[in-house]
N, C-alpha and C positions, 0 to 999 in steps of 0.2 A: 337510576331514576326512571320513572315511568315515561312512556312515550307521550308526547304532547298531542292532544286532540283539539281540533279547532272547529268553530262554527261561526257563521255570519248572520247577523240580524240586520237586514236592510230596513231602514226606517220606513214605516208604512205611511208617514205623513208627508204632505207636499209632493207627492209623486202621482203617477198615473199607473193604471193596471198593467199595460204592456211592459213598462220599465220595471215594475215590481216583480212580475212573473219572470221576466228575462234575468233579473238579478238572482233569483233562486236557481234558475237553470245554470247560470254562470258559476255560482258557488259549487254546485254539484260537479260541473265539468272540470273545475280546478282541483277537485279531490278533497274538498272539505268533508268533515264528518257529519255536520248537521246545519240546518238553516232554521231561523227563528223569526218570530214577529212579536210585537207588543200586543197587549190586550187593552186597548183604549178606544173610546168612542169620540174623543176630542184630541186634537194635537197636544202633545205634552211639552214641546219645545217652542218657545216664542208664542205667537198668536195662536190661541186654542182653536180659532175658527178657520182652520185650514183643512183641506181634504185629508182623510185618513181612512184606511180600510180596516174592517172588523177582523178579529184574530182567528176565530175558529173556522169561519168560511174560507179565510185565506189558506189555512193549513189543508183544508179539504181540496182546494184548487191546486195547491202546490203538490199534493199527494199524487195527482194525475199528471203534473208537469215534470215530475222528477221520478227517478227510479231507485236511488240508492241512499241518499242522505236521510238522516233522521229529522223529525219535524216537531217543533214545540213552541210554546208561548213563553216569553220571558217578561212577566209570568201572568197566568190567568188571574184576573181580578175577581176574587171569590164572591164579593157581594153582588156582582152583576148577574149571576145565574144560580139557580138552584143546583146543588151538587149532584142530584140525580140526573139532571139534564146534562151536566158536565160529563158525567160518567158515560151517558149515551153518546154524546158528541165525540168524546175522545175515542170511544170504542169504534164508532163509525169511521173516524179518521184512521184508526189502526187497521181496519179492514180495507179501506180504500187504498192505503199505502203499502199493504202487505206486511204489516207489523213494524212500522217505523215511528210510531207516535210516542211522544214524551208528554206527560201531563204536568205542566208547570202551573203553580199556584202561589198566590200571595194575598196579603190582607187587604190590599188596595189603599191608595193614598189621595187620588185625585177627586176631590169633593165636587168640583164644578160639573164634571160629566155625569156624576150620579144625580145631582140636583136637577140638571137640565132634563134628564130622562125620567125623573120621578122614581129613582131607585133608592131604596133605604140604605143610607150610609152609616147607620148606627149612631150610638151616642159618643163614640170616640174610638181611637185606634185599638185600645185594649179590648173593647167589645168585638171589633172586627176580627181580632186575632183569636178570640174565643170561637167565633163563627168558623174561622179557618181550621181550628183544631177539630171541630165537629165535622167539617166538610172532608178533611183528609182522612179522618177515621172512617167515615162512610165510604169514601172512594176506595180506600185500600181494601175494605171488605167486599165491596161490589166487584172490583176488578178480580178478586180471588174467588168469585162465585158464591159469596155468602148472601144471605137475606138480611136486610137492614131495617130495623124499626127504631124510631127515636124514643128516648126516655122522657118522662114528664119534665117539663121545664126547659127542654132543649129549644134552640132557636128554630131548627128544622123539625118537620113533622112527618118523617118517613113512616110508612105503615106497610110492613112486609114487602119492602122494595127489592126487586130482583133485576139483574142486568142480563138481558139475552139479546143477541149472542154475547158471549164473553169476548174479551180482546183476543186478537191473534197471538200476541205475546203472552207467554205463560205468566210473566210479571210485567205489566205495563208500568214503566218507571214513573214515579212521582218526584218532581223537582220543586222544592220550596225556595223562594227568593226572599232574602231579608236577613237582618242581623240583630233583631231585637232580642235582648238577653233573657228576659223573663218568660216570654211566650213563644216567639217565632222559633228560636233555637231549640226550645223544648219540643215543638211540633216537628222540627227537622229530625231531632234525635228519635222521636217515636215512630215517624212514618216515612221520612224521605229516603229515596234512593240516591237523589242528587240534591246538592245545596248550591245556590248561587249567591255570591257576595262580591263586593268590590270595595276598594279603598286602600289606604296606605298599609304598609307591611305591619307596623305595630298594631294598628286597628284590627287587622285580620288575625294577628297572633292572639290578641285578647279574645276575639270571638271564638276562635278554635278552642281555647282553654275553657270557655263557658260551655261550648257545645260538648266537649269531652265530659264535663260534669253532668250534663243532661243525659248523655249516652250512658254513663255509669248508673244514673238513677233509673233509666229505662231498661237496664240490663242488656245494652246493645254495644257491639263493637263499632267504634267510630270509623274503622277502616271499611265498613260496609257502605259508607256514604261517599259518593263521588263529589269532590269539591270542584265547582266550576267558577271561574273568575270572570268578571265583566270588565270590559274596557271599550274605548272608542278610539282606535288607532287611525292615524293618517300618516302614511309612510312615504317619505321622499328622501332624496339624497342630502338634503340640508334641512335644518330646523326652520329656516326662513321660508323655504318653499312649502313645507308642510303647513305653516301658519297661513300662507296665502290661500291654500286650498281650503283650510278650515274656515277662514273668513268668508269665502265664496259660498261654501255650503250653508253656513249660518244665515247669510243673506237670503239664500234661496228658501230657507225655512222660516223666514220672518223672525229671526232670533237675534236680538242685539248681543254683541260680543260681551257686554257687561253682565249678561245673565249666565254666561258659561265660562268666563275667564277663570273663576275659582274652582271649577269642576275638575278635580284631579283624575277623573277617569278618561278625559280626553288626552291621548298620548300622541301628540304630533311631533314627528321627528324622523331620525334615521332608523334603518333596520337595527343597528346596534343599540340605540336608545330603547326601542320597544322591546327588544330581546332582554335587555337588562331589567326592565320593569317586570317582565314575565318570569325571568329566572329567579328574581328575589322572592317572588310569591310561590314559585314552584318548590322552593326550599321548605315552604310551609305545607305543601301537599296539593297545591292547585296545578293540576296537569291538564285540565280541560278548560278551554277559553271560548268565550262568546264575545265577538266584536260587534257593537252596534254602529252601523255605518249610515250616515245621513245621505239623503238625496241632494244633488245628483250623485249616483253611485260611482264610487271611485275604483275603477278596475285596476289601477296601478297598486293601490293598497291591497285589494283582493289577491293579486298575483304575488306581491312581495311578502305579504304576511305568511303565506303558506310555503313559498319557494325559498325565501331568504331568511326570514325570522325564525320559523319553526326549527330548521336545522341548527341554528345558533343556540336555541334554548335546549334542544335535545343533546347538543354537544357540550353544554356548559357543566 
């Protein structure tokens, strides 16, 4: 079985910058492979009107605060920015970090933040996914040094667009988040180096089957795509203790427990419990994991996930 790779996403909402930056440094010091942030303009858990830091500028700042970990968005909200600007921003972050950037993208779902900022949210999710396909096609070409022009009728209007300088990495990886069967997974099959998904085992099994069919249609080997699983672990020696920590975190994030009780990506419990959840999905090919961790940041979970849980998964 492939060795497990781990990353941490400290929630950028309800925090302050010194704590947020310190969390990224702590993740690196503990030996994690990558550190991530969201791409949202309003808080997405609980009250939307809480402090939250912007994603791309966060990555640029973290690039100077760290030396080794890879840096990415889980995931970039495509409608918020022109893809040509995204290419420039990610390339700049790649240079600042010495070649550690990952370009995460998704179709976006949070209408409130788009409406508040006067940003076009499209006619529906299907249209936004069409925009995502256009964007990833352009980004892949730009990162490879190609000149991009849009076709008549496209959403974007690129005209002989070039990216200079090119990224430090010969292939700056693109990660697509989402599991929509008709469009998102087709875009993953065509363009993604990494795919992020979360959910129960049978749900993920079905999505992999659909992705495999899209890969076959695209003439691509599904093994070229790195599967990354998402979760929200809270690790303690008992389930009861983990739940107390979870409740305190949600209170700090102005999030009623009723809003998250049914979210099966919150894995509160013992190291053995979390390892079991990961191992069941590793059997499907998920060997890279990204943990979204609420503020106040939980150093015990940071330490136990990499030092106790990962060895259990790798030894299973």
